[in-house]
DRENMAR-833048 format. One record per residue (C-alpha): residue in one letter; x, y, z. Coordinates in steps of 0.1 Angstrom, whole numbers, padded with zeros to 4 digits, always signed. Layout:
// residues N
AXYZ;...
END
This chain:
// residues 99
M-0252-0038+0119;K-0218-0023+0111;K-0204-0032+0077;S-0171-0050+0078;F-0144-0037+0055;L-0110-0052+0047;T-0081-0032+0061;I-0046-0036+0047;V-0015-0025+0064;A+0016-0027+0043;R+0050-0019+0057;I+0078-0013+0032;T+0114-0009+0043;V+0136+0005+0015;K+0173+0002+0010;E+0187+0036+0021;E+0202+0045-0013;H+0169+0040-0030;T+0145+0059-0007;E+0137+0088-0029;F+0132+0067-0060;V+0108+0043-0042;K+0090+0071-0025;A+0083+0087-0059;E+0070+0053-0073;L+0048+0049-0042;L+0033+0083-0047;K+0024+0074-0083;L+0001+0047-0069;L-0021+0070-0048;D-0045+0086-0073;V-0049+0056-0095;T-0056+0033-0065;R-0080+0058-0049;A-0100+0058-0081;E-0104+0019-0081;E-0136+0002-0075;G-0139-0009-0039;N-0113+0015-0025;I-0124+0035+0005;S-0091+0049+0016;Y-0055+0045+0005;D-0030+0065+0026;L+0008+0065+0025;H+0029+0074+0055;Q+0067+0078+0060;D+0083+0071+0093;N+0095+0102+0111;E+0125+0085+0127;N+0135+0063+0098;P+0127+0078+0063;N+0134+0044+0047;V+0102+0030+0062;F+0068+0036+0045;L+0034+0024+0055;F+0002+0020+0035;H-0031+0020+0054;E-0058+0009+0031;K-0095+0002+0034;W-0114-0018+0008;T-0151-0028+0006;N-0141-0065+0002;R-0112-0088-0003;E-0121-0096-0040;L-0118-0060-0050;W-0085-0057-0031;Q-0072-0088-0050;K-0082-0071-0082;H-0061-0041-0072;M-0032-0064-0064;A-0033-0076-0100;N-0034-0042-0117;K-0008-0029-0141;Y+0002+0001-0119;L+0011-0022-0090;A+0029-0046-0114;H+0050-0017-0127;Y+0059-0006-0092;L+0069-0041-0082;K+0091-0044-0113;V+0110-0011-0110;T+0115-0014-0072;E+0123-0051-0071;D+0159-0048-0059;K+0154-0016-0039;V+0131-0029-0011;E+0147-0045+0019;E+0115-0058+0035;F+0078-0059+0027;V+0052-0070+0054;L+0015-0071+0045;S-0013-0076+0070;E-0050-0082+0061;M-0071-0070+0090;T-0107-0065+0100;E-0118-0035+0121;I-0133-0048+0153;G-0145-0016+0171;N-0146+0021+0171;
END
């Protein structure tokens, strides 16, 4: 039986004047998150048409370890320093259903 993982898709739209700052802060999250227990993949993308839009595609072994990630100090720092610089944040918890 195929193991079911938690997939997270997070879409972040940044205020135009803050794009480079937020991008730099997002990039800081990559290595520390990839080293976390339960992380399978943590990939950051930037929209080709609108550089103010970023997308994280993440895969976790389970929701509990993803929740632990959501409470870590690195993410708390990111949220604090980008608080007034993000226009929209949409997060989806998903389950892969086929491949």
